[in-house]
C-alpha positions in Angstrom: 8.3 -2.0 -0.2 7.3 -1.6 -3.7 7.1 -5.1 -4.4 5.2 -5.8 -1.5 2.7 -2.8 -2.3 2.2 -4.5 -6.0 1.5 -8.0 -5.0 -0.6 -7.0 -1.8 -2.8 -4.9 -4.5 -3.0 -7.8 -7.1 -3.4 -10.5 -4.8 -6.4 -8.4 -3.2 -8.0 -8.2 -6.8 -7.3 -4.1 -7.1 -6.7 -2.4 -9.7 -4.4 0.7 -10.1 -7.4 2.7 -11.1 -9.2 1.9 -7.9 -5.9 2.8 -6.0 -5.8 6.0 -7.4 -9.8 6.6 -6.9 -9.2 5.4 -3.1 -5.8 8.1 -2.8 -7.8 10.6 -4.9 -4.9 10.7 -7.5 -4.8 10.3 -11.1 -3.9 6.7 -11.7 -0.8 7.9 -13.9 0.5 9.8 -10.2 -0.7 6.2 -8.3 2.0 4.3 -11.3 4.9 6.4 -10.9 4.6 5.6 -6.9 4.1 2.0 -7.4 7.1 2.1 -9.9 9.0 3.6 -8.3 9.9 6.7 -10.1 8.6 9.6 -7.5 9.0 9.3 -3.8 6.4 8.5 -1.8 5.4 10.6 0.9 4.4 9.9 4.3 0.5 10.9 3.5 0.5 8.9 0.0 2.0 5.7 2.2 -0.5 6.2 5.4 -3.6 6.1 2.4 -2.0 3.3 0.4 -2.1 1.1 3.5 -5.5 2.3 4.7 -6.8 1.2 0.5 -5.0 -1.8 0.9 -6.3 -2.7 4.5 -2.8 -3.6 5.9 -0.2 -2.0 8.6 2.5 0.2 7.8 4.8 -2.0 9.2 3.7 -5.0 6.7 4.7 -2.5 3.8 8.0 -0.9 5.6 8.8 -4.5 5.7 9.2 -4.5 9.5 6.6 -6.9 9.9 5.5 -10.4 7.4 2.2 -9.8 8.7 -0.2 -7.4 6.8 -2.7 -7.3 9.6 -2.1 -6.0 13.0 -3.6 -8.0 15.6 -4.0 -6.2 19.0 -5.2 -9.7 20.4 -2.1 -11.5 19.4 0.6 -12.3 21.9 4.0 -12.4 21.0 
């Protein structure tokens, strides 16, 4: 999960500072989440999904699609 968060953040050109601002936390605390030094609780994970504009399933590695497509037939 942590690898996906970092990869997606970097692919989108978002800095750790921008993520911290989006989550309303310090950049130091964000980096501790991203590196796994402290465990993420659900509200932070939801915030990360919102900041990265992706699905929770993608972050939790339950899907390989970063976006939730409602019109897509499976």
